[in-house]
N, C-alpha and C positions, 0 to 999 in steps of 0.2 A: 504494500500500500504506500503510495507516494504522498509525502507530506506537502500540503498546500496551505498558504501560498509558498512559492519557491524562495529559498534563501538567496538565490542569485538568479534573476530572470534573464541575465545576459544583456548585451547591447544590440539593439535592432539594427538591421541593414536597411537604410531608408533611401538607397539609390534608385530603387524601382519597386513597384508592388510585387512583381514576381520574385525578385531577390529577397524581399521582406519575407515572403512565404517560405522560400527555400531555406533561408537562414534559420527561421523558426523551426522548420522541420529538422534541420541538421542538429539543432540543440536538443532535440528529443528523438534522435534517430533510432535508439534501441527499442523503445515501445512501438515506434512506427514499423520497424522491420518485423518484430515479433507479431504484432497485430496483423500485418499483411500476410505473414506466413501462416498463421492460424486461420485467417480468413480464407486463404487459398485452399487449405485442407477442408474447411467447412463447405465451400462450394464444389470442389472436385469430388468430394464424397457423394454429393448429390448428383453431380454430372455423370458418374459411372454407375449410379444406381439403376437407370433403365437398362444398361447393358447386362447387369447381373440378373435383373428380372427376365430379360429376353432369353438368357441362357437357361434360366430355370424352366421357362416354358418349353424351349426347344429340346433340352436334354432331359428334363424331368417329366413334363406333362405330355408333350407330343411323343417322345420316345418311350414313355411309360417306365422310367427308371426312378424308383423311390429314393435310391441312394443319391443320385445326382440332384434330385429335387431337394432333398434335405441339405445337401452340401451348399447349393446355391441359396437356399432359404437362410442358412446360417451366415452366408456372405452378405445377404441383404440386411440381416439383423445387425451384423458387425458394422456395416456402413451407416445404418441408422444411429447406432451408439456413437460412432465417430462424429457424425453430423451434429448430434445433440451436444456432445462434449465440446466440440470445436465452436459451436454457436455460443455457448456460455462464455468460453474464454475470449472469443472474438469480441463479444459485446463488452466484456470487462475492459479489454484493451482499447476498444472504441471510445468508451466513456473516459478512460484514463487519458487518451490522446486529446480528446475534446477539452477536458478540464485543464490539462497541463497547458495547452496552447492558449486557452482563454485566460487563465490566470497569468501566464507569462506576458501576454499582450497587455492585459489590464495593469499589471505591475509596472511594465515598461512605461505605459502611458502615465500612470500615477507618479512614478519617480520623475519623469520628465516634466510633467505639469508642476510638481512641487519645486523642481529645480528652476524651471522657467518663470514661475511666479505669475505676476500680472501680465507678463508679455503674451501669455496664451490668450487671455480674454481681450487683450488689445488687438490681437491679430484676427481672432475668430469670435463669432457670436457665442455667448454663453450657452444658448440652446444647442448650438452645433457641437460644442464640447461635450455636453451632457448626452446628446444623441450618439456621439461616437463611442463614449464609454459604455452606454447602455446597450447598444445594438451592434456596433461594428466589431467589437471583440468577439461576441458569440458567433456572429456570421463568419468571421475569419476562422474560428475554431471548427466550424462545420466541415471545412475542407480537410482537416486532419482526422475527423471521424470517418468521412466517406472514402478516404484514400485506400484504406485496407480493403474495403468492399470493391472499389474500382480495380485494384490490382487483382483481386480474386476473380472478379467478373471477366477480365481479359483472359486470365489463365483458363477459366472454365469454358469460355467461348472457343478458345483455341483447341482444347481437348475434345469438346463436343464435335467440332468440325472434323478432327482427325477420326473420331469414332464413326461418324456418319460416312466419311470417305471410305473407310475400311468396309463398311456395309454396302455402300453403293456410291460410285463416283458421281453419277448425275445428281443424286440426292445431296451428296456432300457439297457439290457446286452450288446447289440451291442455298445451303446454309452460308457458304463462303461469300456468295454474291448478295444474298438477301440481308444479312446482318449489317454490312457497311451501308447499304442503301437505306435501311431503316434508321440507322444512327445518323446519317447525313440529313435525312428528312426531319427527324426530331430535333436535331441541333439547330437547324434553320429556324425552327419555331422558338428557340430560346432567345434569339436576338431581339425581337419585339418585346418579349417578356422582360428581358433585362433592361431595356430602355424604360419601360413602365415602372420597373422596380427602382431604377435610379431616380426617376421623377418623384415617386412616392417617398423615397428616402429623403430627398431634398425638401419636399413640402413638409414632411414630418419634423425635420430639423427646424424649419422656419416656424412651425406651429409651437414647438417646444420653446423657442425663443420668445414668442409672443406671450405664451403662458407664464414663463418665468418672469418676464418684465411686469406683467399684469399683477401677479401674486405679490411680487416684491413691492410694487407701488400701490397696492390696493388701498391702504390707509389714505394716501395722498389723493388717489382718484376719488374716493368717497368724499373727501373734504371739499373737492372742487366740483363734485357732481359729474365726473367724467368717466365713471366706471362703465356706463352703457356704451360709450364710444369704443372702449377697448374690448368689451364683451362682444360688440358687433364685429370688430376686427377678428377676434378669436373665432366667432361663429362662422364668419365667411371663410377663413383659412381652414377651419376644421372640415367644412363642406368640400373644399378642394382636396383635402387629404382623403376624405371619404370616397370621393369620386375616383381619385387615383387608385385607392385601395380596391375599389370595385373592378377597375380595369385590370389591375394585377390579378385579382382573383379569377376574372373571366379567362384570362390566358392560362393561368395555372390549372384551372379545371379542364380547359380544353387539352392542355398538354397531358394531364393525368389520364384523360379518356383515350387520347391517341396512343399513350404508352401501353394501353391494353389492346386497343383495336389493331394497330399496325403489326405488333408482334403476333397477335392472334391470327391475322391474315397469313403470316409466314407459317404458323402452326397448321392452319388449314391446308395451305399449299403443300407442305411437307407430308402431312398425313394422306392427302389425296394422291400425291405422287407415290407414296409408299404403298398405299393400298393397291394401286394399279400394278406396281412392281411385284407385289405378293401374288396377285391373280395370275400374272404372267410367269410366276415361278422364279423370278429373279432373286427374291429374298424370302426368308422363312417367316412364319407367323410371329416367332419370337423377335425377329428383326423389326417387324412392323410395330410391335408393342414398344420395343426399344426406341424406334424412331419417334413415335408419339411422345414417349417420355422425354426424349431429347428436346423435341419441339416445345413441349409444355414447359420444360425447365428453362429454356432460353429466354422466356419472357422475364424471368427474375433478373438475370445478369444484365439484360438489355435495359431494364428500368433503372437498375443501379448505375449503369454507365451514363444514362441521361441525367439522373439525379446528381452524379458526380460532376458532370459538365456544368449543370446549373449552379451547384454550390461552389465550384471553382471560380465561375464568373462572379458570383456574389462576393466570394472571398477577395478577389482582386479589387473589386470596387471598394470593399471595406478597408483593404490594405492601403489603397490610394488615399482614402479619407484619413486614415490613421497617420499616414506619412505626413499629410498636411499639418497635423497637430504636432507630430514628433519633430518636424523640421523647424518649428518656431524656435528661434534662438533664445536662450535664457537671458533674462534681464541682467543677471549678475554672472560674471566669469571669475572663477576662483583661481587667480594667478598670484596672489600676494603671499609674501613670506615674512613681512616686517612684523616686529613686536612693538606695540605701543606701551609706553609707561603709564598711560592714563593721564587725565588732566582735563584741560578745557576742551569742549566740543564746539567746533567752529565751522561755519559755512562761508567761505570767502566770497561766494557769488552774491550773497545778500548782505554780508557784513555782520551776521548774527554770531555772537560769541556767548556760549553758556559757561560761566566760570565753574571750575572744578569745585565740587562740594557745595554748590549753591543751588537754590531754586530760582530758575529764570523763566519769566513769562515772555511769550512772543505774541504781539498783537499785530495782526495783518489786515491791511486794507488794500484790496478786497479780501474778505475772509477765506475764500477758496485757496488763496496762495499759501495758507498755513499747511495744508496737506502736502503740497509740493515741497515746501521747505522741510517739513518733517521727514519726508522720504529721502531727501538729500542728506540730512543729518544722520540718517541711519543706514545709508547705502542700500536703499531699496532697489536701486538699479545702478548701473555703472555710469550714469550721467550725473556725476557729482564730483566736487573738489573738496568735500568736507574732510576735516581733520579731527583726530582724537589724541590729545596730548602732543600736538605737533606732527603726528604721523598721519599721512593720508589714509583714509579708509580703503581706498583702492589698493594700497600696498599691503593691507592686512589680509590674512586668510578669512574667508567668509564665515567659517564656523567661529572664529575668534570674535568677529564683529557681532554676530548674532548672540553670542554668549555675553558680551560686555556692553553692547549698545542696543537697547531694545526699543521698538516702536509699538505704540498702542494707538490705533486710529479710532475715530469716533464711531465707526460702523462695527459694533460689537458682534463677533461671530461665535456662536455656541453650537455644540454638537449634541447628539443624543447621548444620554448617560446620566450619571449621578451628579449631584452638586459638587461632590469632592473631585470627580473627574473633570469638571469644568474648570476648577480652580487649580488643581494639581494633576494635570494629565499624565505626568511621568510617575506619579505615586511615590515621591521621594521625600515628602515632608510629613511630619507628625500632625495629628489632628489639631493640636494646640496652635501650631504655626498656621494651618489653614484657617482656623477660627480667628486668629489675630489679623490675617490679611482681610478676611471678611469684615471684621470690625472696623478696620481702617477705611475700607470702601463703603462703610455703612450698609452692609449687605447681610448682616446677621438675621434680620427680620425675614429674609427669604426662606430660612430654615423652617420657620413656622408655617410657611405656605405649602410645603410639600410633606408627604408622609415619609418619615425615616430620617429627617435631619440631613446630615452630610450624605447619607445613602439614598436620599430622596431622588426621584427620577426627574430629569428635565427632558422635555420632548424635543423633537428635531428643530434645530435652529432656535431653541428656547422659545417656541411659540406659546408655551403655557405661561410665560412671564411677560411683564410689561417692558417697554423700551428702557425705562430707567433701571429696572431690576437686571436686565441683560447687561446694561452698561456697567453697573456696579460689580456684577460677577466678573466681567472682563477686566475691570480695573483691579479687582482682588487677584486675578490670575497673574497679571504682570507684576504687581507688587510682591507677590510671593517669590518670584524669581530673583529679586534683589539684584538687578544689574548695576554695573558701575555707573552707567549713564542711561537714563530713562527719558524718552520723548513721548509726551501725551498730547493727543489732539482732541480738544474739547471733551475732556473726560467726564464732565458734569452737565453736558448740554441737555440731557433727558431727565434730569431730576428737579425737584422743587427747590425753592430758595433755601429753606432751612436745612435740607439734606446737603445741598451744595456747600453751604457754609461749614457744616460739620466735616465734610470730606476734605475741604481745603485746609482746615486746621490740622486734621489728623495726617494728611499727606505731608505737610511741612515737617511735622514731628517724625514721622516714619522715615522720611528720606533725608533726615539731617546728616550732613557730612558727605552726601553723595550727589552727583550731578543729576539735576532734573530739569527738563524743559517742558513747559506747559504752553501749548498754543491755545490761547483763549482770550476773549474780550469780556469775560464775566467780571463785573464790579465786586463780586463776592470773593473771587479767587485772587484777583490782582493785589489786594492789600496784604496777602499772605506771602508774596514772593519777595526775594531779595532784590531783584532788579527786573526791569521791563525793557525789551527791545521793541521799539515802535517801527513797524515795517510798512512802508507804502510803496506800491508798484514794484515790489520785489526787492527793495533796498532799505536798510536801516536808516531812518531819518532822525531818530532820537533815542537816547538810552538814559535810564535813571530809575529811581523808585517810582511806584505808582503815584504817590502823592506829589513828587517833583514834576512829573509829566502833566499831571492835572493842572498844576499851577502855571506852567510855562508854555504849554502847547495846546492852543485852543482846538485844533483839529483832533488831537488825541482825546481831549475832554469830550468833545461833541460825539466822537465815534464810540467811546466807551460808555458814556451815560445815555446814549441814544436820544440826546436832546438836540433837535434841529434848531432850537432857539439860541444856542450858544453862539455868540458872534465870533467870526474869524476875521482878525484884522487884515485889511487889504495889504497884500504884499508880505504877510507874515511868513517867516521862515522858521523851520525847526532848528534845533541845535546843530545837527549835522549839516544841514543846508547852509546855515550861517557860517560855519567853519570852513565850508568849501568855498 
């Protein structure tokens, strides 16, 4: 029994869809070879069964020899036992190959997306990423399940052709000519089916994207009364997906029917020709029974070969889409080897400097610049010149940066699990430490809202909690890690004023002596910080305490207090602009 997920899924070959599939097969060649071998035994034991039955009829029934009849009956029984045993083993290896390929692909995609980070969703729609993970991996794995049956089917068709040729050359030629003709006809029908499958897959990805956007923004949509507009878009797109699905199902049902009808015509032709040959005395009654058995048996490998062609085509399409995802370059390249002694956290591009061991606030106008600045300060991607203790973050190993400089954005992300798992996902801290982090984030009350305290369950994405509760749990999670430098983006934007004031005071005490940056314009948080960097249009224009900036910078005062009535002297300049 193979352990899943794999300890090492390997590195995918993304040069082409075919090479992607072949490389994946090479990584699991042993079960593929064993499965194909057992599958060949499974079908060959069925292929020679009609020959054994024919011998039993000719040598046992027609000739009236009980010994021969018994001997060939035992042969038939032995072949049946071999078929049943091989079928069990073949199915086991088929499932093994499917699961291994599926898990390998999904692990490779998971590792790449984790490494590439936000670069994936910047290049591809979120719905497309979700659809690739949900459907393309299993479709690609189907090719590894069907391969062993395809190999066995080819071997079985070849053996049956030889057996029929030995019985009658004209009848053997019917098989040798008829099988390729049937395969070519059925494969031609696959092309329009595959085109419809691609369209259905594309529309499904677009529908997933619309659904994801609608669900994520449902609260906003309801606030502005726009949910009906997006529901209408979703309804219209879903009808397109439904229509595309019906077209796919129409062709699939037609192909299924033809896979029975067309080989059935070959069976009829072969039996008809065999019956005439028997009447003419060219073959024996046992040979006729064997011919019928061969013809009836051929319908199975022929269907498997068509199924294999269909699944290979789907796997190539899935591989092509997965390659699009796997080719997205990571936002961060780990090439650094420098060691930082720690110290000030600085962003030369904006002029922001967070003094070592101090609590620094960054007030940005426009506010959306705060997220961009925070990502530069923590090397969220390689588009940064930020330094930590004088050492460029680009020169440091990524693992070292992630361990020592931590970013907590305002979009709190939670996963299914317990409260404890949300705060301490690595499970390396004691309960008292977890509770202390919850206390600092003013999140202890959440324990009373779920059954089990720290063992209480949080639903997917924390949907059972309010926005403020999710935000406080996320804040407790980053505080528990105790990084040397912590960058927080609007950590209290979703809580009420009293809670915000408590968190601000506790945050100052908890992070005493360590570098902390808070991107916020909250008048309840700013009085608690050691210094404020006032950033306008991406550059620091003033620096000082909150009280100092209120006194000497009218623009800052108006921005922070949200008071449009605060006059701004004509031609007034901030400290930095004046010095310039």
